[in-house]
C-alpha positions, 0 to 999 in steps of 0.5 A: 530427807529419807535416812537409814536408821538402825534401831536395837530393841525394836520388838517392844516399847519405845523401840517398836513405836519409834521404828514403826513411826519412822518407817511411816514417815518414809525412813528406811528402818532396820529394826532388831529383835532379840529372838526369832519369834520377836522378829516374826511378830515385828514383821507382822506388826509392820505389815499390819501397820502398812509400813516397811521394816527390815527386821533382823535378829540381834541378841546382844550376847551373840557375837554372830548377831552383832557382826550381822547388825554391824554390817549395815551402814546406817545414817543413824544408829539408835542403841535402844535395847536393854534389860533391868535387873532388880535387887540390892547391890549386896545381894544381886547375883554377879551373873545378873550384873555382868549380863546387864553390862554385857547387854546394855553396855558392852554389846552395844559398844561392840556394835558402835565399834563396827558401825562408827568407823563408816560414819567417820569415813564419810564424815556424817552420821549420828549415834543415839544411846537410850540411857534413862533417868537412872543414868542421872539419878539412882533408884535404890534396888535398881543399882545394877541397872542404874550403873549400866545407864551411868556407864552409858552416860560416860561413854556417850559423853566421851564419844560426843567429844571424840567424834564431833571433829569427824561430823558424827553426832552423839546424843542420849534419850533418857526415859523416866517411868513409862508404862511399856512393861519394861519397869514391871518386868524389871521389878519382878526379875529378882524373884528368880533368885531372891530368898528372903531368909538369906537376903542381907537387905530385904526387898521392898514392895515395888507395886506402888511405884508401878502405878500411874506410869506415863504414856509411852507415846510421849517418849516415842514422839520425842524419839521420832522427832530427834532421831532424824533431826539435823539439830537438837539437844544432846539429852532428851528426857521425858516426861518433862517433869522428870528433868527437874527431878534429875537436876534436883538429884544432882544438886542434892548430891553436893550437899547431903551427908554420907 
């Protein structure tokens, strides 16, 4: 059955792949992009792929954009947009930390508060948060990013219990290290402000961790499966090997010393 699906952060990566494939499968997809050039590019990509997308601008720091996106009434809301800022917790500028939370968490929560009441009123709907393996474990020098994803885990878990009596489902998708370009830009982001001469904690060389990133199609395929599905697991993590790593991390936290 065709559904209306609104996806944030659809100009690249998982969001773009899922939006195009869900549209190909016959769903009515509202795809959002942060800037007007990205909007036009995504419309051209959809035309080239022979699918129909409704593409709108959504900068999650812009309340007018959020109000526009919040005027829709989708069957499924996919909160996929995000930023990654690198840097040690004691060095990263607070502006970068606040912006990370404003985009990854607060902007999306404003959108949820605009759309979820419509789902509650009709007693049907689903909200899917794109979290991360960083929502379960912690990556040094990506503490601000992981903090936003830990916040998403808490919000999604609470929403799941709170909205279940009203027939509204909540789920997360938790990507590991995939070659979308997102991790590469996140690893490079600190160069805008970092000064080795004054830094409290020296930044390491991230280049080795960016080698052999997984094929994003694995995560896109999983998202395309669960977004319109009636029944599926609350958490969908890929690559599959990442699941064991996340569980081991959680177990280790109970036994390691400070």
